[in-house]
ZADO-1210 file (C-alpha; in nm, 4 decimals, padded with zeros to 6 digits):
<atoms>
<atom x="-00.4295" y="02.6434" z="01.9981" code="MET" pos="1"/>
<atom x="-00.3877" y="02.4527" z="01.6737" code="MET" pos="2"/>
<atom x="-00.2810" y="02.6582" z="01.3731" code="THR" pos="3"/>
<atom x="-00.4438" y="02.6254" z="01.0335" code="ILE" pos="4"/>
<atom x="-00.1222" y="02.4892" z="00.8809" code="SER" pos="5"/>
<atom x="-00.0996" y="02.2179" z="01.1476" code="ARG" pos="6"/>
<atom x="-00.4633" y="02.1223" z="01.0918" code="LEU" pos="7"/>
<atom x="-00.4098" y="02.1068" z="00.7153" code="LEU" pos="8"/>
<atom x="-00.0972" y="01.8941" z="00.7540" code="SER" pos="9"/>
<atom x="-00.2890" y="01.6524" z="00.9775" code="ILE" pos="10"/>
<atom x="-00.5694" y="01.6286" z="00.7227" code="ILE" pos="11"/>
<atom x="-00.3280" y="01.5720" z="00.4321" code="VAL" pos="12"/>
<atom x="-00.1271" y="01.3175" z="00.6325" code="PHE" pos="13"/>
<atom x="-00.4457" y="01.1317" z="00.7329" code="SER" pos="14"/>
<atom x="-00.5793" y="01.1260" z="00.3773" code="LEU" pos="15"/>
<atom x="-00.2556" y="00.9661" z="00.2600" code="MET" pos="16"/>
<atom x="-00.3367" y="00.6644" z="00.4734" code="PHE" pos="17"/>
<atom x="-00.7170" y="00.6531" z="00.4541" code="TYR" pos="18"/>
<atom x="-00.7494" y="00.6095" z="00.0775" code="GLY" pos="19"/>
<atom x="-01.0565" y="00.4297" z="-00.0473" code="CYS" pos="20"/>
<atom x="-00.8657" y="00.2040" z="-00.2851" code="ALA" pos="21"/>
<atom x="-00.6583" y="-00.0936" z="-00.1818" code="ALA" pos="22"/>
<atom x="-00.2869" y="-00.0160" z="-00.1541" code="PRO" pos="23"/>
<atom x="-00.0737" y="-00.0704" z="-00.4633" code="TYR" pos="24"/>
<atom x="00.1256" y="-00.3947" z="-00.4741" code="LYS" pos="25"/>
<atom x="00.4578" y="-00.3301" z="-00.6531" code="PRO" pos="26"/>
<atom x="00.5064" y="-00.7014" z="-00.7282" code="VAL" pos="27"/>
<atom x="00.2058" y="-00.8168" z="-00.9334" code="PRO" pos="28"/>
<atom x="00.0542" y="-01.1648" z="-00.9197" code="GLU" pos="29"/>
<atom x="00.2515" y="-01.4057" z="-01.1356" code="GLY" pos="30"/>
<atom x="00.5666" y="-01.1906" z="-01.1402" code="TYR" pos="31"/>
<atom x="00.8673" y="-01.4149" z="-01.2102" code="THR" pos="32"/>
<atom x="01.1526" y="-01.1636" z="-01.2074" code="GLY" pos="33"/>
<atom x="01.4034" y="-01.0955" z="-00.9303" code="SER" pos="34"/>
<atom x="01.2835" y="-00.9275" z="-00.6133" code="ILE" pos="35"/>
<atom x="01.4245" y="-00.7300" z="-00.3219" code="ALA" pos="36"/>
<atom x="01.2736" y="-00.6435" z="00.0172" code="TYR" pos="37"/>
<atom x="01.2206" y="-00.3131" z="00.1981" code="VAL" pos="38"/>
<atom x="01.1269" y="-00.3133" z="00.5663" code="GLU" pos="39"/>
<atom x="01.0021" y="-00.0170" z="00.7681" code="ASP" pos="40"/>
<atom x="01.1611" y="00.0560" z="01.1068" code="THR" pos="41"/>
<atom x="01.0878" y="00.2567" z="01.4195" code="TYR" pos="42"/>
<atom x="01.2744" y="00.4049" z="01.7150" code="SER" pos="43"/>
<atom x="01.2147" y="00.6043" z="02.0339" code="HIS" pos="44"/>
<atom x="00.8983" y="00.4137" z="02.1342" code="LYS" pos="45"/>
<atom x="00.7186" y="00.5650" z="02.4306" code="GLN" pos="46"/>
<atom x="00.3747" y="00.4996" z="02.5797" code="THR" pos="47"/>
<atom x="00.1794" y="00.6565" z="02.2924" code="SER" pos="48"/>
<atom x="00.4394" y="00.7695" z="02.0365" code="THR" pos="49"/>
<atom x="00.7250" y="00.6349" z="01.8285" code="ALA" pos="50"/>
<atom x="00.9342" y="00.7531" z="01.5360" code="HIS" pos="51"/>
<atom x="00.8381" y="00.5666" z="01.2179" code="PHE" pos="52"/>
<atom x="01.0499" y="00.5360" z="00.9033" code="TYR" pos="53"/>
<atom x="00.8672" y="00.3827" z="00.6102" code="GLU" pos="54"/>
<atom x="00.8407" y="00.3271" z="00.2391" code="LEU" pos="55"/>
<atom x="00.5309" y="00.5282" z="00.1450" code="ALA" pos="56"/>
<atom x="00.5044" y="00.5086" z="-00.2347" code="MET" pos="57"/>
<atom x="00.6395" y="00.3163" z="-00.5304" code="VAL" pos="58"/>
<atom x="00.6178" y="00.4770" z="-00.8745" code="ASN" pos="59"/>
<atom x="00.3873" y="00.7453" z="-00.7336" code="GLY" pos="60"/>
<atom x="00.1350" y="00.4995" z="-00.5874" code="ARG" pos="61"/>
<atom x="00.0620" y="00.4482" z="-00.2190" code="HIS" pos="62"/>
<atom x="00.1470" y="00.1085" z="-00.0739" code="ILE" pos="63"/>
<atom x="00.0659" y="-00.0697" z="00.2524" code="GLU" pos="64"/>
<atom x="00.1842" y="00.1385" z="00.5488" code="SER" pos="65"/>
<atom x="00.3195" y="00.0529" z="00.8915" code="SER" pos="66"/>
<atom x="00.1048" y="00.3403" z="01.0214" code="TRP" pos="67"/>
<atom x="-00.2116" y="00.1647" z="00.9016" code="GLY" pos="68"/>
<atom x="-00.0932" y="-00.1798" z="01.0147" code="ALA" pos="69"/>
<atom x="-00.0061" y="-00.0478" z="01.3618" code="THR" pos="70"/>
<atom x="-00.3341" y="00.1422" z="01.4034" code="ARG" pos="71"/>
<atom x="-00.5333" y="-00.1595" z="01.2836" code="SER" pos="72"/>
<atom x="-00.3551" y="-00.4155" z="01.5039" code="ARG" pos="73"/>
<atom x="-00.3805" y="-00.1951" z="01.8150" code="ASN" pos="74"/>
<atom x="-00.7392" y="-00.0765" z="01.7728" code="TYR" pos="75"/>
<atom x="-00.9192" y="-00.0466" z="02.1059" code="GLY" pos="76"/>
<atom x="-00.6057" y="-00.0373" z="02.3239" code="ARG" pos="77"/>
<atom x="-00.6212" y="00.3354" z="02.3958" code="GLY" pos="78"/>
<atom x="-00.2777" y="00.4945" z="02.4182" code="ARG" pos="79"/>
<atom x="-00.0896" y="00.1637" z="02.4423" code="GLU" pos="80"/>
<atom x="00.0422" y="00.0154" z="02.1198" code="PHE" pos="81"/>
<atom x="00.2950" y="-00.2243" z="01.9738" code="ASP" pos="82"/>
<atom x="00.4506" y="-00.1077" z="01.6439" code="PRO" pos="83"/>
<atom x="00.3821" y="-00.3269" z="01.3401" code="VAL" pos="84"/>
<atom x="00.6501" y="-00.2820" z="01.0748" code="MET" pos="85"/>
<atom x="00.5659" y="-00.3833" z="00.7199" code="VAL" pos="86"/>
<atom x="00.8187" y="-00.5650" z="00.5003" code="LYS" pos="87"/>
<atom x="00.7489" y="-00.5415" z="00.1289" code="ARG" pos="88"/>
<atom x="00.8658" y="-00.7132" z="-00.1870" code="ARG" pos="89"/>
<atom x="00.9861" y="-00.4914" z="-00.4722" code="LEU" pos="90"/>
<atom x="01.0812" y="-00.5883" z="-00.8259" code="PRO" pos="91"/>
<atom x="01.4573" y="-00.5563" z="-00.8832" code="ALA" pos="92"/>
<atom x="01.4140" y="-00.2958" z="-01.1559" code="GLU" pos="93"/>
<atom x="01.4331" y="00.0863" z="-01.1778" code="PRO" pos="94"/>
<atom x="01.1710" y="00.2438" z="-00.9494" code="LEU" pos="95"/>
<atom x="01.0733" y="00.5819" z="-00.8130" code="GLU" pos="96"/>
<atom x="01.0255" y="00.5434" z="-00.4376" code="VAL" pos="97"/>
<atom x="00.9117" y="00.7766" z="-00.1617" code="THR" pos="98"/>
<atom x="01.0356" y="00.7194" z="00.1916" code="ILE" pos="99"/>
<atom x="00.9210" y="00.9112" z="00.4966" code="GLN" pos="100"/>
<atom x="01.0030" y="00.9778" z="00.8595" code="ALA" pos="101"/>
<atom x="00.7481" y="01.1019" z="01.1114" code="TYR" pos="102"/>
<atom x="00.6312" y="01.0815" z="01.4700" code="GLN" pos="103"/>
<atom x="00.3563" y="00.8210" z="01.5119" code="PHE" pos="104"/>
<atom x="00.0766" y="00.8911" z="01.7607" code="PHE" pos="105"/>
<atom x="-00.1358" y="00.6054" z="01.8924" code="SER" pos="106"/>
<atom x="-00.4512" y="00.8169" z="01.9339" code="THR" pos="107"/>
<atom x="-00.6350" y="01.0530" z="01.7010" code="ASP" pos="108"/>
<atom x="-00.6421" y="01.3238" z="01.9675" code="PHE" pos="109"/>
<atom x="-00.2638" y="01.3258" z="02.0040" code="GLU" pos="110"/>
<atom x="-00.2159" y="01.3344" z="01.6280" code="SER" pos="111"/>
<atom x="-00.4424" y="01.6405" z="01.6072" code="MET" pos="112"/>
<atom x="-00.2514" y="01.8408" z="01.8678" code="ILE" pos="113"/>
<atom x="00.1034" y="01.7086" z="01.8197" code="GLY" pos="114"/>
<atom x="00.3549" y="01.7834" z="01.5447" code="ASP" pos="115"/>
<atom x="00.4351" y="01.4711" z="01.3434" code="ASN" pos="116"/>
<atom x="00.7604" y="01.6195" z="01.1985" code="TYR" pos="117"/>
<atom x="00.6773" y="01.4545" z="00.8649" code="LEU" pos="118"/>
<atom x="00.9540" y="01.4454" z="00.6050" code="LEU" pos="119"/>
<atom x="00.9124" y="01.2708" z="00.2687" code="GLN" pos="120"/>
<atom x="01.1834" y="01.2066" z="00.0106" code="HIS" pos="121"/>
<atom x="01.1298" y="01.0783" z="-00.3439" code="THR" pos="122"/>
<atom x="01.4211" y="00.9410" z="-00.5461" code="PHE" pos="123"/>
<atom x="01.5035" y="00.6916" z="-00.8212" code="ASN" pos="124"/>
<atom x="01.6271" y="00.3553" z="-00.7033" code="PHE" pos="125"/>
<atom x="01.7086" y="00.0184" z="-00.8576" code="THR" pos="126"/>
<atom x="01.7003" y="-00.2502" z="-00.5868" code="PRO" pos="127"/>
<atom x="01.9502" y="-00.5337" z="-00.6096" code="LYS" pos="128"/>
<atom x="01.8026" y="-00.8819" z="-00.6432" code="ALA" pos="129"/>
<atom x="01.7579" y="-01.0615" z="-00.3083" code="ASN" pos="130"/>
<atom x="01.8827" y="-00.7571" z="-00.1104" code="GLU" pos="131"/>
<atom x="01.7054" y="-00.6585" z="00.2111" code="GLU" pos="132"/>
<atom x="01.6750" y="-00.2833" z="00.2661" code="TYR" pos="133"/>
<atom x="01.5519" y="-00.0907" z="00.5699" code="ARG" pos="134"/>
<atom x="01.4121" y="00.2609" z="00.5930" code="VAL" pos="135"/>
<atom x="01.5939" y="00.4508" z="00.8698" code="LYS" pos="136"/>
<atom x="01.5912" y="00.8037" z="01.0038" code="GLY" pos="137"/>
<atom x="01.5851" y="01.0543" z="01.2873" code="ASP" pos="138"/>
<atom x="01.2851" y="01.2557" z="01.4008" code="VAL" pos="139"/>
<atom x="01.3901" y="01.5509" z="01.6109" code="LEU" pos="140"/>
<atom x="01.2330" y="01.8826" z="01.6998" code="TRP" pos="141"/>
<atom x="01.4987" y="02.0784" z="01.5097" code="LEU" pos="142"/>
<atom x="01.5727" y="01.8339" z="01.2279" code="ARG" pos="143"/>
<atom x="01.4186" y="01.5318" z="01.0584" code="THR" pos="144"/>
<atom x="01.6193" y="01.2882" z="00.8438" code="SER" pos="145"/>
<atom x="01.5286" y="00.9815" z="00.6398" code="VAL" pos="146"/>
<atom x="01.7301" y="00.7354" z="00.4283" code="TRP" pos="147"/>
<atom x="01.7369" y="00.3815" z="00.2937" code="LEU" pos="148"/>
<atom x="02.0017" y="00.1309" z="00.4095" code="GLU" pos="149"/>
<atom x="02.1145" y="-00.1938" z="00.2524" code="ASP" pos="150"/>
<atom x="02.1794" y="-00.5127" z="00.4519" code="SER" pos="151"/>
<atom x="02.5343" y="-00.3921" z="00.5308" code="ASN" pos="152"/>
<atom x="02.4046" y="-00.0738" z="00.6948" code="GLY" pos="153"/>
<atom x="02.5229" y="00.1429" z="00.4032" code="GLU" pos="154"/>
<atom x="02.3040" y="00.4322" z="00.2883" code="LYS" pos="155"/>
<atom x="02.1630" y="00.3835" z="-00.0605" code="VAL" pos="156"/>
<atom x="02.2937" y="00.6533" z="-00.2945" code="GLU" pos="157"/>
<atom x="02.0479" y="00.9406" z="-00.3330" code="GLY" pos="158"/>
<atom x="01.8242" y="00.8232" z="-00.0493" code="SER" pos="159"/>
<atom x="01.9441" y="01.0561" z="00.2293" code="PHE" pos="160"/>
<atom x="01.7479" y="01.3729" z="00.3089" code="LEU" pos="161"/>
<atom x="01.7731" y="01.5846" z="00.6213" code="SER" pos="162"/>
<atom x="01.5928" y="01.9129" z="00.6800" code="LEU" pos="163"/>
<atom x="01.5845" y="02.1694" z="00.9570" code="GLU" pos="164"/>
<atom x="01.2388" y="02.2274" z="01.1064" code="ALA" pos="165"/>
<atom x="01.1807" y="02.5514" z="00.9146" code="ILE" pos="166"/>
<atom x="01.2935" y="02.3925" z="00.5858" code="ASP" pos="167"/>
<atom x="01.0781" y="02.0848" z="00.6531" code="ARG" pos="168"/>
<atom x="00.7658" y="02.3014" z="00.6826" code="LYS" pos="169"/>
<atom x="00.8553" y="02.4889" z="00.3635" code="GLU" pos="170"/>
<atom x="00.9108" y="02.1569" z="00.1801" code="LYS" pos="171"/>
<atom x="00.5685" y="02.0302" z="00.2942" code="LEU" pos="172"/>
<atom x="00.4104" y="02.3508" z="00.1640" code="LYS" pos="173"/>
<atom x="00.5949" y="02.3267" z="-00.1702" code="THR" pos="174"/>
<atom x="00.5087" y="01.9561" z="-00.2095" code="ASP" pos="175"/>
<atom x="00.1425" y="02.0301" z="-00.1352" code="LYS" pos="176"/>
<atom x="00.1352" y="02.3084" z="-00.3961" code="GLU" pos="177"/>
<atom x="00.3042" y="02.0768" z="-00.6485" code="LYS" pos="178"/>
<atom x="00.0447" y="01.8011" z="-00.5874" code="ARG" pos="179"/>
<atom x="-00.2387" y="02.0547" z="-00.6188" code="ARG" pos="180"/>
<atom x="-00.0962" y="02.1812" z="-00.9507" code="LYS" pos="181"/>
<atom x="-00.0497" y="01.8256" z="-01.0859" code="GLU" pos="182"/>
<atom x="-00.4062" y="01.7371" z="-00.9858" code="LYS" pos="183"/>
<atom x="-00.5409" y="02.0497" z="-01.1567" code="LYS" pos="184"/>
<atom x="-00.3413" y="01.9770" z="-01.4754" code="GLU" pos="185"/>
<atom x="-00.4635" y="01.6165" z="-01.4767" code="LYS" pos="186"/>
<atom x="-00.8241" y="01.7322" z="-01.4388" code="LYS" pos="187"/>
<atom x="-00.7830" y="01.9857" z="-01.7222" code="LEU" pos="188"/>
<atom x="-00.6301" y="01.7157" z="-01.9421" code="LYS" pos="189"/>
<atom x="-00.9201" y="01.4789" z="-01.8666" code="GLN" pos="190"/>
<atom x="-01.1766" y="01.7510" z="-01.9393" code="ASN" pos="191"/>
<atom x="-01.0090" y="01.8471" z="-02.2679" code="SER" pos="192"/>
<atom x="-01.0113" y="01.4854" z="-02.3876" code="SER" pos="193"/>
<atom x="-01.3874" y="01.4540" z="-02.3368" code="ILE" pos="194"/>
</atoms>
C-alpha cells in the first residue's frame, strides 16, 4: 500500500514537470556572450525504467527536462520507451543550478507505486565558455548520487552530492518545508505591498 509520504513525493515531483508556463530558457534571444552546454544522461535502462540525471533548474527557474521530452516522444507506446536526453545552452557566467538524479518510469501507474529515489542538489557554478558538461549519477536503493562532469570526465567542484536512502528522504522533507516557507513569505510580502 502506498504511504502518504510516497504519494506526496509523487505529486510534488509531477508538479515540477507539469508547470503551466513554458520552461525558462537560460540563454535569451539575442544573447551574444560566451556559452557552455549541459547535457542530461541516463543509465540502467530496462523495459520501463531508467536512471535519469538532469539539469532541473537554473537560477531557481525550471528548464526543459529530459523527463518531459522522453514522456512526450514516447506517448502511446505503453511501457516501451527510448530515453530523450536534452542538451542545453548556458551563459558562461555565474549561475545557481540544480541537478537531480532519479528513477524514470515510463508509465504513470509505475511512477505512482514505485520509488523514484529523487535527489536534487543546488550549487553555484560558473560554466567555462565552449565547455560541454554532463550530469551524471547513481540511483541505488541504499544511496543516490548526482554530480556534474566536464568534457574530461572531471567532477565540477561543489557539484557532487550523495545521500543514503534515509538521509535522502529527510532532505526531500526539509526541501519541501523550505519551499513552503519561501512561498508563504513571498505571499505575505505581496499582500503587504498591496
